[in-house]
N, C-alpha and C positions, 0 to 999 in steps of 0.2 A: 324699846317697849319695857314697861315695868315688869310684866310677867316674865320676860326673858331674863332680865337682870336678877329677879328673885330666883328663878330656876337655876341660873348660873351660880349664885352664891350658895344655895342649898346643895347643889350637886357636887360642886368642887369640894365642899366640906366632907361630903359622903365619900368621895374618891379618896381623899387623904385619910379618912377614917378606916379605909380597908374594904368598903363594900362597893367597889368600882362598877362591876357588871350590873348589880341591882340598881344602882343610882342611874346608870345610863339607860337601863330599861324603863325606869320610871319616867325619865325625861322624854324618851322616845314615845312612850304610851300617851303622854299628855300632848305631844306635838309642840310644846312651848319651848322652842329653841331656835337659834339662828346660827349663822356661820361663825360669828365671833364667840358665841358660847362654846361651840365645838372646839374652836382654836384653843381657848383657855383650858378646857378640860383635857384635850390631848397634850398640851404643854405640861399640865400638872401631873398627868399620869406618866409621861415619858421621863420627866425630871425625877420621879421616884423610882424609876427602873422597875415598874410593876406592869409593864405594857405587854401582857399576855396577848396572844394572837386573837383571842375572842374580843378583847377590848379594841384592838386595832381594826378588826373586821367590822365591828359595830360602828365605830366612828366613821370609817370609810363609807359604809352603807348610808349613814345619815348625811354625809357630805353629798352623796349621789342624789338623795332625795331633794336636797337644796339646790341641785344643779351645779355643785362645786366638784366637777369631775377631776380637775387638776389636783386638788387637795387629796381626793380619794386615791388617785394614782400614785402620788408621792408617798402616801402612807403605805400603800401595798408594796411598792418596790423594795421597801426595806424589810419585808417579812420573810423573804426566801421562799422555800417550797410551801405550797398551799397545804394547810392542815385540814383534817376532817371538820374542824370547827366552822369552816366557811360554809358547810352544808346547811347551816342555820340561816344563811342570808342569801335568799334566792336572787334578788336584784344585783347583789354584789357578784355572784357567780356569772350572771348574764353579762355584766359589764366586763368581767375578766375574760370571758369567752370572746367578746367582741373586740377587745383591745390587745389580745395576745398575752395577757398577764397570767400568772400561775393560777390554776383552778384545780380543785380536788377531783379525783376520779370518782365517777358516779356509776351506780348500777344501771342496767338497761332501763328499768322502771323509773329511776331517778332522772335519767336523761330525757325520757319521754315526757315526764312531768314538767321539766324545765323548758323543753321545746314548746310544749303546749302553752305554758305561761307566757313565753316570749311572743307567741302568735296572738294570744287572746287578751293579755293585760294591756289596758290602754296607757298605763304608766310605765311600761317596760322600758329599760334602758339598753343601749348598745353603744356603738361608737358615737352615734349622735344622740344627745340627751333629750328626752321628752319628759317634762314635769308632769307627774300624775294629776296634780291639781288642775292644770289646764286641760289635760286630756279628758277627764270625766265631764267637766263643765261643757266642753265643746260637744261631746257625744250626747249629753242630755239635751242641750239646746237643739241639736239636729233632730233628735227623736221627738221632741215636743213640736217642732216646726211642721213636721209632716202629718200631724194629727190635728183634729178639730178641738181637742181638749186633753185634759189629764185627769186621772183618778188616783188618789192615794188612799189605800184601804188598810187599816190597822187590824189588829187581832185582839181588841179589848174583850174582856170577859162578856159572855152572852147576856148576863144580867144587866150590863151597862149599855147594851146596844140593841136597838129594835129591828132595824131593817136587814133584809137579805139583799146581797149585792150581786148583780150579774155584770161581769167585766165587759166593757164595750169595745168593739173593734175599732171605732173611730177615736178612742181615747188612748193616750199612753197610760197604761195601768201599772201601778207600782204597789207591790205587796211584800210582806215581810215574813222571814223565818219559815216555819212550816205551815204557810197559809193554806196549802192544799188539804190540810187536816181540819180547816175551819169550815164547818158545814154551812155557814152563812155566805161564803164566797163561792160563786160559780164562774168557772172559766180559768184560763191560764194568763198569768201576768206577762207583760212585756219586760218588766224589770223586777228581779227578785233580790231583795235586800236582806243580808244576814250579818250576824256578828262574827268576829274571828273565831269564837268558840263553837260555831255551828259544825255539827258532825253528822249531818244526814247521810245515810248510806246510799240513798238514791238521789239523783238530780231532781230538784223541785222544778216544775215547769216555769220557764222564764227565758227570754232570749238574751237578756243581759243580767249579769250577777254583779251586785255592789256589795263589798265587804266594808263594814263600818270601822271606825277607829282611825287613828293615824296609821297610814298604810302598813299593813301587816307584812308586806313583802320587803319592806326596808328595815323592819324590826327583826329581832332574833326569834324566829319561828319556823316551824316546818309545815305550816298550813299548805304550802305549795305542793307537798307530797300527796295531798288529797285529790289531785287531778290525774291520777294514773289511768283512770278509765276514760279520760279525754271527753268529758261531758260536752254536749252540743251547744254550748253558749256561743253567741255571736261575739260577745265581749265581756271581759272581767274588769271591774273598776274599783277604785277606792275614793274616799271623799277628800275634799280639800283639807290639807293639814291645818291651815290657819282657821278655818271654820270650826274644826274639831276642837282646837285649842281654845278658841273664843267661847265655845259653849261649855267646855269643862270649867273654865274660869267663872263664867256667868252662873252656872248651876251649882258649882262646888262638887260636882260628880260627873261621871260620864253620861252623855245624853243617850236617850233611847234611840233606836233606829228610826222610829216614826218622826220624832222631833227633829232629828238630824236631817232627814230628807225634806221635811217642810221648810227648815231653815235654808237648805240649799236652793229650793225653789224660790223662796222669797228673796234671797240675797243675790242670786246669780242668773236665774233663768227668766228670760222674757216671756211672760204669759199674756201679753197684751192681746186682747180680742179673743182669748181662748175661753172655753167653758171648763169649769173645774168641779170635781166631786171629791170631798174629803169625808170618809166614813170609817167606822170601826175604832174610834177613839173615845175614851171615857170623858164625860164632862167633869167628873170628880176623881179623886184619888182612888185607883182601883184596889180591890182586896185580893185579886187573883191575878196570876201572871198573864196567861193567854186563854182564849176561849176554848182551845183545843187540848189543854192539859189541866192538871189539878195542882200544879206547882204554886207555892205561895208567891206573892208579889216580890219581884227582884229588889234586893236592898242596894243594888249597884247604882240606882238612879234616884234623883231628888224629885219624886213625883209631884209634891205640891208646887214646886217651882216650875216643873214642866207643864202642868195644867195651865198655869197663869201665862207662861211664855207662849204656849200653843195658841191661846186666844189672841194674843197680840200678833202673832205671825199670820193667822187666818185673816185678821182684819186688814193687814197690809197686802196679802195676796189678793184679797177680794177687790181692792182698789184698782188692781191692774188687769183683772180678768173681765171678760164680757159678763160672765155670771159665775158664781161660786155657790154650790149647794153643799151645805155641811149637814151630815146625817149622823146622829148619835144613836 
C-alpha cells in the first residue's frame, strides 16, 4: 500500500532524527502501518541503540494490534523487568498477564480498571488473540440483526437541525459524545460513541461504548484508567484500523465520529431490509461544534469534505435499506 510505504519512509527518518516516540505515536494515531513497517522501524531503532523501553513497549503493542503476537513476545523477552512505562499500554499489560511475561505492579484501582477492560473490551487480547477490527464489526452486525432498523443521531448545532428525535426501541440507536445534553434527543442510546479525549465524569446512557480513532488501547494512553468506577456497559469497542486510516487519507484530517460510524455502516454492516434514520447532521459546514455547547467548530476535521462524503455514504446506505429517512 502506498500509504504504508510513505508512512514508513517518513517515520524512519524521524526515528533517526531523534524523535522516535513522537514519530511512532503519529503513525499509531493514523493507523497507517503494517507488520513490515514495524519490522523496519524496530530494526532502525535497535541498530542505533536508542531502544528505550517506551519504544519497545509501543512497537510490541502495535504488533499485538496486527495479530503478530510472536513478534511482540520476542521484543518483550529482551526487556527484562517490566518498567512503569508499560502502564501506558493497557493491551500490552493484558497480553503479558495472559502469557506469564513481566508486568508492572499496579495499584488496586489500576488492577480493577484492567480487569474491567479485559472483560468488556471486544478487542481485548490474552493468550488467544482477537483482532479488535473483527470484534467490533461482528458485534455491530449482531446488534443490527436483532432490530428492525437503525438510527444514527448526530449533535449538529440547533440552528442547522429542525426535528426533535425520540429514540425507538425497535431501532439500534447510535448517539455521540454528550448527547444526553442535547435537548432535541429523547431517550437512551444503545451505542454511545466518543472520541479518546472524552472526559465525562458520569457514564452517559448507552449499552455499548465505541471509542473512535485507531484503538486507543494499543496506543500510548492511560484512557483505560477512566474505568475505575466500572460503568455498566455491556461492551467497549474501537473502530477498524483500516477504515480509520482510509478516512484520514481521504479527508486529509481525522474523521468526525458521525462520519466514521456512517462509513462503518456503509462498508461493513448488512442493513438489507432494515429501516434507517439519520438525523442531527448539518447539510452545510457548521459554524458551531455541538448543539449542547458554545464551543467553536473543531479545527481537527475537514468539514467541507465531510459534508460531501456524507452525502455519498447516505446514497449508498439507502440502496441497501428497505427505507432510509434523512432528517436535517
